[in-house]
C-alpha positions as CSV (number, residue, x, y, z in Angstrom):
1,M,190.2,183.9,99.2
2,V,193.9,185.4,97.9
3,I,193.9,188.7,96.6
4,K,195.3,189.9,93.4
5,G,198.3,188.8,92.1
6,G,198.3,185.7,94.4
7,F,200.0,187.5,96.9
8,M,198.0,187.0,100.2
9,G,198.3,190.2,102.2
10,K,200.8,190.8,105.1
11,I,201.0,192.1,108.3
12,I,203.9,194.2,109.6
13,S,204.4,195.5,113.0
14,I,206.5,198.8,113.1
15,S,208.5,198.8,116.6
16,N,211.0,200.1,118.6
17,Q,210.6,200.4,122.7
18,K,213.1,203.5,122.1
19,G,211.0,206.3,121.4
20,G,211.6,209.5,119.0
21,V,213.2,206.9,116.5
22,G,210.6,207.4,113.6
23,K,208.0,204.4,114.7
24,T,204.6,206.4,114.1
25,T,206.1,208.4,111.4
26,T,207.2,205.6,109.3
27,S,203.9,203.8,110.4
28,I,201.9,206.6,108.8
29,N,204.0,207.3,105.6
30,L,204.7,204.3,104.4
31,S,201.2,203.0,105.0
32,A,200.3,206.1,102.5
33,A,202.9,205.6,99.9
34,L,201.9,201.6,100.0
35,G,198.4,203.1,99.3
36,I,199.8,205.4,96.6
37,L,201.4,202.3,94.5
38,G,197.6,200.8,94.4
39,K,198.0,198.5,97.5
40,K,195.0,198.4,99.7
41,V,196.6,199.0,103.2
42,L,194.9,198.9,106.6
43,V,196.7,200.9,109.6
44,I,196.0,199.8,113.1
45,D,197.4,202.4,115.4
46,F,198.0,200.2,118.4
47,D,199.7,202.6,120.2
48,P,198.1,204.8,123.1
49,Q,199.6,208.0,122.3
50,G,196.7,207.9,119.1
51,N,200.0,210.0,117.0
52,T,198.9,207.8,114.0
53,T,195.0,208.4,114.2
54,S,195.6,212.4,114.6
55,G,198.4,212.1,111.8
56,L,195.9,210.5,109.6
57,G,193.6,213.2,110.3
58,F,191.2,212.0,112.7
59,D,190.5,213.6,116.0
60,K,191.3,210.7,118.4
61,R,189.3,211.7,121.2
62,T,186.1,211.6,119.7
63,V,186.3,208.3,117.6
64,S,183.5,205.9,118.4
65,K,185.4,202.9,118.3
66,S,189.1,201.8,118.3
67,S,192.1,199.2,118.6
68,Y,191.2,199.1,122.2
69,D,187.9,197.6,121.4
70,V,188.7,195.4,119.0
71,L,191.5,194.0,121.5
72,E,189.1,194.2,124.8
73,K,185.6,193.9,123.6
74,D,183.6,192.1,121.1
75,T,184.1,194.7,118.5
76,S,185.3,193.3,115.2
77,A,188.3,195.2,113.3
78,E,185.5,195.6,110.4
79,E,183.5,197.9,112.9
80,A,186.5,199.6,114.0
81,T,187.8,200.2,110.4
82,L,187.8,204.1,109.2
83,E,188.5,205.1,105.3
84,T,190.6,207.7,105.1
85,Q,190.9,210.8,102.9
86,F,194.2,209.1,101.0
87,K,194.4,206.8,98.1
88,N,193.5,202.9,99.5
89,L,194.2,203.7,103.1
90,Y,192.2,202.6,105.9
91,L,192.3,203.0,109.8
92,I,191.4,201.2,113.0
93,P,192.0,204.1,115.5
94,S,193.5,204.4,118.7
95,H,192.1,205.6,122.2
96,I,193.7,206.4,125.2
97,N,191.9,203.5,127.0
98,L,194.5,201.3,125.0
99,A,197.5,202.1,128.1
100,S,194.8,200.3,130.4
101,A,194.9,197.4,128.5
102,D,198.0,195.6,129.8
103,A,196.3,195.0,133.4
104,G,192.5,193.7,131.7
105,I,194.3,191.4,129.0
106,S,196.5,189.5,131.5
107,L,193.2,188.4,133.0
108,F,192.7,186.0,129.7
109,S,194.0,182.8,128.7
110,G,195.2,183.0,125.2
111,K,196.3,186.5,125.8
112,E,199.0,187.2,123.6
113,S,196.9,185.9,120.2
114,K,194.0,188.1,121.0
115,L,194.5,190.6,118.1
116,K,195.4,187.9,116.1
117,N,192.2,186.0,116.5
118,K,190.7,189.2,115.3
119,I,192.6,190.3,112.3
120,S,194.2,187.3,110.8
121,H,190.9,187.1,108.2
122,L,191.8,190.4,106.9
123,K,194.7,189.2,105.0
124,E,192.3,188.3,102.5
125,V,191.1,191.9,102.3
126,Y,194.2,194.1,102.3
127,D,197.8,193.9,100.7
128,Y,199.3,195.3,103.8
129,I,198.3,195.6,107.5
130,I,200.8,198.1,109.5
131,I,200.8,198.2,113.2
132,D,201.9,201.3,115.0
133,C,203.3,199.4,118.3
134,P,203.4,201.2,121.5
135,P,207.4,202.3,122.9
136,S,207.5,199.3,124.9
137,L,207.6,195.6,125.2
138,G,204.5,195.3,127.1
139,I,201.4,192.5,126.3
140,I,200.3,194.5,123.6
141,T,203.4,194.7,121.8
142,I,203.2,191.1,122.1
143,N,199.8,190.8,120.7
144,A,201.0,192.5,117.7
145,F,203.8,190.2,117.1
146,C,201.4,187.2,117.5
147,A,199.5,188.6,114.4
148,S,202.2,189.4,112.6
149,D,204.0,187.8,109.9
150,T,207.2,190.4,110.4
151,V,208.6,193.3,112.2
152,L,210.1,196.6,110.6
153,I,212.4,198.0,113.0
154,P,213.4,201.5,112.9
155,I,216.3,203.1,114.3
156,Q,217.3,206.6,114.5
157,C,221.1,207.5,113.0
158,E,222.5,208.2,116.3
159,Y,225.3,207.7,118.7
160,Y,223.1,205.2,120.7
161,A,221.4,204.0,117.9
162,L,221.9,200.3,118.7
163,E,220.7,200.8,122.6
164,G,218.1,198.8,123.8
165,L,217.5,196.7,120.3
166,S,219.0,193.6,121.9
167,Q,215.9,193.6,124.1
168,L,213.7,194.0,121.2
169,I,215.3,191.2,119.0
170,N,215.2,188.6,122.1
171,T,211.6,189.7,122.4
172,I,210.7,188.4,118.8
173,K,212.6,185.7,119.4
174,V,210.5,184.5,122.3
175,V,207.4,185.5,120.2
176,K,208.7,182.9,117.5
177,R,209.4,180.2,119.7
178,H,206.6,180.4,121.6
179,H,204.0,181.9,119.7
180,N,204.5,182.8,116.1
181,P,207.0,181.0,114.7
182,E,206.6,182.5,111.5
183,I,207.4,186.0,112.2
184,D,210.7,187.2,111.0
185,I,212.4,190.8,110.7
186,E,211.3,192.8,107.7
187,G,214.0,194.9,107.9
188,I,215.8,197.7,109.9
189,L,214.7,201.3,108.9
190,M,217.4,204.0,109.3
191,T,215.7,207.5,110.0
192,M,216.5,210.8,110.7
193,C,219.8,210.6,108.7
194,D,222.1,213.3,106.9
195,L,224.1,211.5,104.9
196,R,226.7,214.5,105.0
197,L,227.2,213.5,108.8
198,N,230.6,211.5,109.1
199,L,228.3,210.1,112.5
200,T,225.4,209.1,110.1
201,R,227.9,206.9,107.8
202,Q,229.4,205.4,110.7
203,V,226.2,204.2,112.2
204,I,224.5,202.8,109.2
205,E,227.6,200.5,108.9
206,E,227.9,199.7,112.3
207,V,224.0,198.7,112.2
208,K,224.9,196.8,108.9
209,K,227.5,195.2,110.8
210,N,225.5,193.8,113.6
211,F,222.4,192.8,111.0
212,P,223.8,192.1,107.6
213,D,221.1,191.4,104.9
214,K,218.6,193.0,107.2
215,V,219.0,196.7,106.8
216,F,217.0,198.3,103.8
217,K,219.0,200.4,101.1
218,T,216.3,203.0,101.6
219,T,217.0,205.7,104.4
220,I,215.0,208.4,105.5
221,P,216.5,212.1,105.8
222,R,215.5,214.2,108.4
223,T,213.5,217.1,106.8
224,V,211.3,219.4,108.4
225,K,208.2,218.5,106.1
226,I,208.1,215.1,107.2
227,S,208.1,216.7,111.0
228,E,205.4,219.0,110.0
229,A,203.0,217.0,108.3
230,P,201.4,215.2,110.9
231,G,200.3,218.4,112.4
232,F,198.0,218.9,109.6
233,G,196.7,215.6,109.3
234,K,198.6,214.1,106.3
235,P,201.1,212.0,105.4
236,V,204.3,213.7,103.8
237,A,203.2,212.6,100.3
238,Y,200.1,214.4,100.4
239,F,201.6,217.3,102.4
240,A,204.8,217.9,100.4
241,R,204.7,215.6,97.2
242,L,208.5,217.2,96.4
243,N,209.8,216.8,99.4
244,M,212.9,214.4,99.7
245,G,211.1,212.6,102.4
246,T,208.2,211.9,100.2
247,F,210.6,210.3,97.6
248,A,212.2,208.6,100.5
249,Y,209.2,206.8,101.8
250,K,208.2,205.8,98.4
251,N,211.0,204.2,97.8
252,L,211.1,202.4,100.9
253,A,207.1,200.8,99.9
254,K,208.9,200.0,96.5
255,E,211.7,198.1,98.3
256,I,209.5,196.4,100.5
257,V,207.0,195.6,97.6
258,K,210.0,194.0,95.6
259,N,211.3,192.1,98.4
260,N,207.7,190.3,99.0
261,K,207.2,188.9,95.4
């Protein structure tokens, strides 16, 4: 089955092993923005910290089924899926047990494809499946990459923006060579930007120089409302409708939809 418009759903991992770059913030707010645009979206919280789960209004301590169960047990993705209070937005929550999954998965052959085997059919159900990866390049992230069509890489507008990026790119190349020949980079997203600062503009130019044609036109500003929204269990679009961050993530969603036509 192909969903509306003849567009088969797309799986996008959001990943950067460097913490604090806006990975989970982007997972929450891009997904919500795509939902507002009328796209049916599933978010998979694959980070043991579970901040995407709580940021979408769920108590990560009390969920009955999680991405850990999908990965490690006979639980289907459908059984673990929760409907959020936000338009067109669904969630497979995380659980702290996911932190110990690396050891468990390593006991299986074909360990890199466990998630892919559980979710690939969902591309017939959802327009977009967004995976919030952990801030590491272990077997959990490898599972996400093997299941994904593309990887979106958020980078903070700061002096050491490119630090560690080569390791992430190399990991994607290894997955492409050995496990998932279709995987590509969806784009590089500059986050926490203050375009009034020379440093911000210099960092953006440096990233564009290193990754021509891969940097999104949309940049995400640093705003208090983006930071506050998760504490209320809401994406910024539902917390502060007229905030700059809301407009930025809506623009990013439009850019991604346009790029995938």
